[in-house]
Backbone as CSV, one residue per row, in Angstrom:
resi,resn,N_x,N_y,N_z,CA_x,CA_y,CA_z,C_x,C_y,C_z
1,MET,-77.777,-83.252,115.821,-78.679,-82.586,115.264,-80.050,-83.724,114.276
2,LEU,-79.432,-84.693,113.948,-80.503,-85.490,113.439,-81.199,-86.430,114.848
3,ALA,-80.303,-86.864,115.545,-81.118,-87.399,117.024,-81.984,-86.690,117.363
4,LYS,-81.803,-85.395,117.578,-82.671,-84.512,118.057,-84.340,-84.149,117.045
5,ASN,-84.229,-84.111,116.008,-85.078,-83.901,115.373,-85.882,-85.439,115.309
6,ARG,-85.266,-86.141,115.019,-85.847,-87.521,115.528,-86.968,-87.687,116.768
7,LEU,-86.063,-87.420,117.551,-87.084,-87.190,118.667,-87.951,-86.241,118.918
8,PHE,-87.910,-85.095,118.394,-88.933,-84.439,118.253,-90.321,-84.424,117.542
9,TYR,-89.820,-85.450,116.400,-91.066,-86.043,115.581,-91.613,-87.047,115.895
10,VAL,-90.828,-87.783,116.968,-91.476,-89.157,117.735,-92.071,-88.120,118.399
11,THR,-91.903,-87.595,119.289,-92.722,-86.861,120.346,-94.127,-86.603,120.080
12,ILE,-93.908,-85.473,118.886,-94.956,-84.938,118.364,-96.134,-86.139,117.850
13,SER,-95.611,-86.897,117.312,-96.481,-88.115,117.128,-97.040,-89.096,118.128
14,PHE,-97.014,-89.186,119.576,-97.156,-89.663,120.111,-98.215,-88.854,121.134
15,VAL,-97.943,-87.941,120.583,-98.557,-86.006,121.230,-100.032,-85.818,120.461
16,PHE,-99.996,-86.400,119.343,-101.302,-86.289,118.256,-101.772,-87.932,118.215
17,LEU,-101.499,-88.857,118.839,-101.730,-90.443,118.498,-102.371,-90.906,119.716
18,ILE,-101.896,-90.251,121.030,-102.483,-90.494,122.059,-104.124,-89.507,122.411
19,GLU,-104.904,-90.067,122.644,-106.208,-89.537,122.513,-107.014,-89.267,123.968
20,GLU,-107.001,-88.129,124.604,-107.487,-87.951,125.997,-109.406,-87.451,125.842
21,ILE,-109.883,-87.826,126.723,-111.058,-87.211,126.922,-111.366,-85.417,127.694
22,ALA,-111.428,-84.362,126.727,-111.733,-83.302,127.269,-112.663,-83.459,128.368
23,ASN,-112.482,-83.059,129.356,-113.761,-82.508,130.479,-113.820,-81.101,130.285
24,ALA,-114.770,-80.863,129.505,-114.952,-79.379,129.416,-116.180,-79.011,128.304
25,TYR,-117.182,-78.248,129.317,-118.558,-77.818,128.509,-118.430,-76.529,127.682
26,ILE,-118.404,-76.939,126.312,-118.863,-76.357,124.999,-119.814,-76.174,124.635
27,GLY,-120.463,-74.621,124.699,-121.702,-74.050,125.400,-122.313,-74.122,123.488
28,PRO,-123.603,-73.701,123.707,-123.759,-73.332,121.823,-123.576,-72.374,121.147
29,GLY,-122.931,-70.899,122.388,-122.021,-70.059,121.160,-121.268,-70.285,120.641
30,LEU,-120.415,-70.726,121.680,-119.003,-71.447,121.223,-119.280,-72.213,120.419
31,ALA,-119.525,-73.487,119.994,-120.123,-74.229,119.010,-120.398,-73.487,117.670
32,LEU,-121.315,-72.395,117.795,-122.043,-71.807,116.285,-121.174,-70.644,116.072
33,GLY,-120.320,-70.105,116.866,-118.996,-69.129,116.366,-118.095,-70.198,115.623
34,THR,-118.078,-71.295,116.078,-116.816,-71.968,115.420,-117.292,-72.707,114.108
35,VAL,-118.484,-72.721,113.917,-119.141,-73.186,112.069,-119.221,-71.932,111.583
36,VAL,-119.810,-71.032,112.184,-119.947,-69.633,111.086,-118.380,-69.525,110.605
37,ILE,-117.533,-69.117,111.851,-116.171,-68.892,111.293,-115.572,-70.201,110.296
38,SER,-115.583,-71.407,110.491,-115.425,-72.686,109.528,-116.109,-72.139,107.896
39,LEU,-117.260,-71.623,107.612,-118.111,-71.425,106.969,-117.787,-69.906,106.064
40,GLY,-117.212,-69.623,107.016,-116.834,-67.843,106.377,-115.322,-68.082,105.518
41,LEU,-114.642,-69.345,106.034,-113.590,-69.501,105.682,-113.522,-70.663,104.189
42,VAL,-114.079,-70.978,104.729,-114.615,-71.848,102.956,-115.158,-71.116,102.301
43,ILE,-116.293,-70.328,102.151,-116.541,-68.860,101.548,-115.903,-68.030,101.367
44,LEU,-114.328,-67.273,102.240,-113.460,-66.563,101.535,-112.368,-67.066,100.596
45,LEU,-112.599,-68.933,100.784,-111.515,-69.674,99.805,-112.432,-69.123,98.425
46,VAL,-113.587,-69.682,98.487,-114.342,-69.617,97.661,-114.070,-68.988,96.519
47,PHE,-114.923,-67.847,96.835,-114.420,-66.249,96.573,-113.390,-65.985,95.840
48,LEU,-112.260,-66.525,96.261,-110.740,-65.675,96.047,-110.774,-66.612,94.896
49,ILE,-110.505,-68.305,94.666,-110.449,-68.707,93.400,-111.606,-68.060,92.284
50,VAL,-112.393,-67.600,93.221,-113.730,-67.246,91.711,-112.780,-65.787,91.083
51,ALA,-112.582,-64.873,91.981,-111.951,-63.783,91.924,-110.863,-63.314,91.120
52,ILE,-109.625,-65.040,91.428,-108.805,-64.680,90.484,-108.730,-65.477,88.704
53,LEU,-109.712,-66.187,88.937,-110.343,-66.631,87.758,-110.730,-65.968,87.009
54,TYR,-111.512,-64.902,87.968,-112.884,-64.392,86.611,-111.800,-63.397,85.440
55,TYR,-110.798,-62.910,85.815,-110.826,-61.559,84.845,-109.616,-62.156,83.824
56,PRO,-109.030,-63.299,84.403,-108.704,-64.251,83.092,-109.434,-64.464,81.604
57,VAL,-110.481,-65.343,82.715,-111.597,-65.773,81.543,-112.124,-64.334,80.961
58,LYS,-112.674,-63.381,81.774,-113.550,-62.263,81.160,-112.641,-61.688,79.650
59,ARG,-111.098,-61.760,79.983,-110.461,-61.153,78.943,-110.420,-62.432,77.535
60,LEU,-110.739,-63.348,77.654,-110.483,-64.375,77.044,-112.048,-64.374,75.798
61,ILE,-113.053,-63.704,76.832,-114.414,-63.764,76.252,-114.323,-62.829,75.796
62,ILE,-113.914,-61.400,75.972,-113.867,-60.349,75.254,-112.776,-60.548,73.847
63,LYS,-112.084,-61.281,74.039,-111.250,-61.226,72.587,-111.268,-62.286,71.565
64,TYR,-112.513,-62.809,72.150,-113.069,-63.621,71.346,-114.181,-63.010,70.861
65,LYS,-115.053,-62.352,71.410,-115.859,-61.859,71.246,-115.396,-60.955,69.946
66,ASN,-114.206,-60.138,69.560,-113.509,-59.002,69.096,-113.599,-59.839,68.190
67,ARG,-112.418,-61.126,67.828,-112.151,-61.826,66.993,-113.523,-61.704,65.988
68,ASN,-114.354,-62.067,66.563,-115.861,-62.621,65.340,-116.204,-61.718,65.053
69,LYS,-116.052,-60.645,66.064,-117.211,-59.336,64.990,-116.258,-58.805,64.118
70,GLU,-114.678,-58.860,63.660,-113.842,-58.304,62.811,-114.035,-59.497,61.525
């Protein structure tokens, strides 16, 4: 079992290390779509982090303001 795993990892390593040129045309539409999707994913992750952190911080601010009023 261990030999099979080792062989698998060595094979995968060689696949990723050997570089070949792709003889394919990537048009401007596909390239632009890839850029837009990548930016969308980055923006999604930023909004996700902001949304997760927003409500706890908002509660702390409200508690702090209420404590100062009393």
